[in-house]
N, C-alpha and C positions, 0 to 999 in steps of 0.2 A: 612786468615781466612775464611775456608771452613764449607759447610752445616753440612758437614760431620764433623766436628770437635764437634758436639752436642753431648752430653754423659746420660745416664741414667745409676746413681748411687745407690747402695741401701746398708741399713744398717740394721741389727735386734735390735728392743728396747729392751730398759731393763723395759719402763715403757712407758705405754699407749701413745703416743702424745708427750714426749720426746726425741728431736733430738737427734742423736747419732752419731759417727763418721762413715761414709760410707763406709767397706771395698771390695764390689764386684760392677763391674759395665758389662753392659751387653747390647750387639750389636742390641738395639731394630731398627724395622722398619718402626716406626712411633711414631709420637709426638703429644697425645689425652690428654695430663694433662693440667687440666685447674682448678681453683678457680672460686668457685660457692659463690654469694652471693643473699641476698634479698633486694629485694627496697621498702620499706614502704612508703605509700604517706599519706598525711593528708589532706583532703579537707573538710572544712565548711562554712556555711556563711560568709562571708566578703567583705565589698563593697569596690571597685576599683580594684577588683582582675582582671588582666590581662591573668594569666596563674597560673600553679600551682607555690607556693610560692618557693624557693629555702629553706629557713629556714622551711619548714615542710616536708621534706624529711629525713628518716632515711635507712641506708644501714646498712647490719648484714650479718656478716662473717658465711659463712654456710658450710665452710672446701672446700674440692676439690673432684676430681674424676680422673681418669686415667686408661689408659691398657697399658700392654706388648704384643708385637708380639716379638717373636725370634725363630732364629734357635734352635734347643734344641741341647746343646753341651755334650759334653763328660766329661767335668770336669766344675767345677763353678757352677752347677746350685742348690745346697743344698739351698742357702740362700732364693729362691723362692719356694723352695720345701717343704721348713715347715710350708708354712700358707697354703697347699693346702687340708691337709685331716684333720688329728686328733690329730696323734702322730707319732712321730719320732724317731731313734735310727741310731747309727753309731758304727762300729764295726770293727778293723785293721782285714784283714783276714790273720790269723797265723801270721808268722813274715814276709810278705809281704807286698809289697807298695800298696797294693790293700786294698781299706776299702768300706764298704759296708752299704748305708744308707737305711735304709725301712721308709716305711710311708704308715699310714694304717686310714683306715676310724675309728673312732670312736661313743661312743654317745651324745659327744661333740664335737662343731665348734673349729678347728684350733685356738688355743689362742694368736698366735703371733701377731705383729704389725711392720710395717716397717718405717724407712726414707728413702725415696726415691726420691733423687734430677735429676732432669732435668737441664742439662747448656746447655743454647740456644748460637747458635752465633750471637753478633751482627752484623749488616751488614758493618759497619766500620771495627772495631777491637774488640776483645776480646772476654768475653762471662759473661753474666748474668744469676744465678742460682736461680732455683724457688724450694721450698724444702717443700715438703709434708711430714707431720707429722699423725703417727698413722693412716700408711698408711695398710688397712685392703684388701684380697685378698676375696670379693666375689662370683666370681666364675672363672673357667676356665678350659683350655681342650687343646686338643693333636689334631693334625690333619696330615694322611700322605698319600700321593698320589703316584702313580707309577712315576717314574722320576724327583721325589722334595724328597726335604729336609722335616726331620722331623722339626713339627712347635708347640712351647707350645706360647699360649696366657694366661692372665689372666687380669681379672676385678679389679681396687681397688676403695675403697673410704678411703677419708682421715679425718683427723679431722680437719688440720687445714695447710694452705700455706705460705711460707714466699718469702722475696728476701732478706733476711738480714742473712741468716746462711752462714758461709764461705764456698767459693769451694772445693768440693772434688777432691782429688786428683785420676783421672781414672785408676780403678785395675781389669785388665781383666784377665782370667784364661785362661792357656795354654788349649789348645784340639780342635778338629774338630767338625762340626755339623755330627749328624746321619743320614743316606740317606736311601730310599726307598730297598737297595738292602742289607740292613741288618735287614729288618724287616721279622720277621715271625708270622702267626698269628693259634693260635692250639687251637682244640677245645679237652676238658676233658685230659690235659697233663698228672694226675697224672694215669689216669684208660687206654684207649684205645685211645691214641693220635691220632688225625685227622689234619692235614697240609691245613687251607683253602687257595685257591688260591684265595686270595683277591686283589681288584686292588684298593681300597683306606679303608681307617680307621679314623675315627672321634671320640673322647671323648669330652664329654663337663659334667660340675660340677657345680651344682645352691648350694653353700651353707645354702642356708636359712636364710641369715641373715639378722637383724633389724638394718638399719645403720642412723635412724634420732632420736637417743635416746637425746632429747633437754628437759631441763626443766626450769623452773624457780628457776634461780641458781645465779643470777646476770654474766651470763654469757653464752654465744651464740656456746661455745666450747659443741661437742656433745661427749658420753661417749663411751665406746669400744662397739663398736657392738655386740652381740647375739644372739643363734640361736632361731628365733621364727617360724619358719617353718620346715617342712621334707625336709633333704635336698632331691635332686634328681641327679644321676646319667645316663648319657645316651649317644648314641653315634650310629654309623653306619657304616656297610659294604657293599663293592659291589664285586659280585662273578660271573661267569658265571654259567648259569643254567644249571648244569650236571645231575640231577636227583632229586627226590622230598625227599630229606632227610631233607632238610631247613624248606619246607614247611610242613612235617609231625611236625616238632619240633615247626613250630610257629602254627599251628592249634592244638597242643595238649596241649601249654602254658608249653614246657619242659622247666626243671630248666638245664642251661647248665654252665660249665667251662670255661670259656673262658681265653686266655692268649696272650698277644700281646710283642713280644720281639724283641729289637735292641742290637744287639751284634756287639761290636768293638773291637780295636786293643788289643792285649795280654799288661796287665799292668806287670806281674812280675807270673810265673811258670803257672799254670793251671788258673789263673784270668784275665778275660778280660772285658773291661770296656763293661757296657749293664746296659740298662735300661729294666723295666719287668714290666708291667700292669698284674696285676690278677685281674681276678672279676668270684668269685666262683658260684654265681648261676645268671644268664644271660636269660632274656626272649628274645627270638623276640615279635619286636610286628607289625612287616610286614614283607611279607614274598612272596608277590606275584610274578612270573616270569614272564617277558614280551618278547616278539618279535619286532622284527627289521626289517625295508628291507636294511638296510644298516649296520648293525651288528650282530654280535652272540649273542643269547638270553642271557640275566640279569638278576640279583635279587638283589634287593636292598633289606637288610637287617636290618633294624633300631633293637635298640635293649633297654633294659632299662635293669640297676642292681640294682637288689633286694638283700634283706639279708635273710640268710636262717636261723637266730637265733644262729649261729653256729660260723662262719668263719666272719671274717670280708669283709665288703662287697666290698671295692677297697682295693688293696696291690700293692702300686708299690714299686720297688726296683733299686737302682741304684746305681752299680760299679763302681768307678772311682778311682784315686790318691789321690783325696780330702782329707785331714788327719781331717778335720772339715767342717762341712755344710756351 
C-alpha cells in the first residue's frame, strides 16, 4: 500500500446531506479534509474536584471542511463545476462526440451538494474511507502560470463526516491536463479583440454563503448553506509594461470584456476540447507599472468582475467528450 493509493471520490447528491454512490474520482494534490467538533465543558462549585470531571464534557458534531486542488483535465470536471456558479446546461454538438457544458452566474447560489469520500492508506495495509456528506463549495479558483498546468481549487463545507459508508470504487475520467501553451487571454473578444501577452492568470470566487445554519431542533446537523452576502469574483494578470493603455483603463474605471481560453485536442470535426472563462464587465483595480534593475518593466493588473445588469457576470464553457456532468 502506497501513499499514492489515497483517492478523492465524488458523487452528486439528490438530497442535501444524504450520501450517494460516488461516480467520479479526482487526482487531488493534498489532503486537508477534516471533521470539526465543538467541546462543551461544564465547571461549577463542587468539593474534592482535582480537574475537569470526565462526566461534565459534551462533544458536538460540527460537520466538516476540506479543499481540493487539482490539475484541470480535458474530461471529467463537470461533477465539480456544477457547484461553482449558479446555472448549468449540457448539449451535444450536432451529432458529434463533443458535448458543451455551460456554467453561469445567477442571482442565486449554486444549489448542488456533493458526497466526497477521501480514502486514506493505513500504514500496514488497506484503506480507511472518510465520507463527507452535504459538501458544498464555498469558494473556488483557477490559476495559470507560464511553464505550468492549469490548476483548479475549491473550498468545501460539509454537513457531516462518517467512517461507515462503504468504500467507493475509484473512477477516473480519461483526459490530460490543460497547460500554459494552450491559454490565450483576450480583451473585447466580440469587438476589436486584443490579445494580452499575460505571464500569469488567477481567478477567485467567494460565493458569499452562510454555512453555520444550526438551530435548536434536537440535532447538531446544519441546514444547507444559503447566500447571505454578495458573491465576489476577482483575479489578476501580469503583463510586460509596453504602453499606457492598461493604465488609462485603470484610472478611467473602464468596463472591459475579458476572456481566458484554453484549447486542447480535437474531439471530432471542428470541435476541440476547451475551457473558456468569460467576464463581460471587468474593472482593473490596480495598474501601476514598475521598473526593475534585473528585469523588464512589469504591470500587475488586479481585477474585479462586475455585473453590467444584462450579461451574466461570469460564464464558463467547457467542451469535452463527457456525455454527462
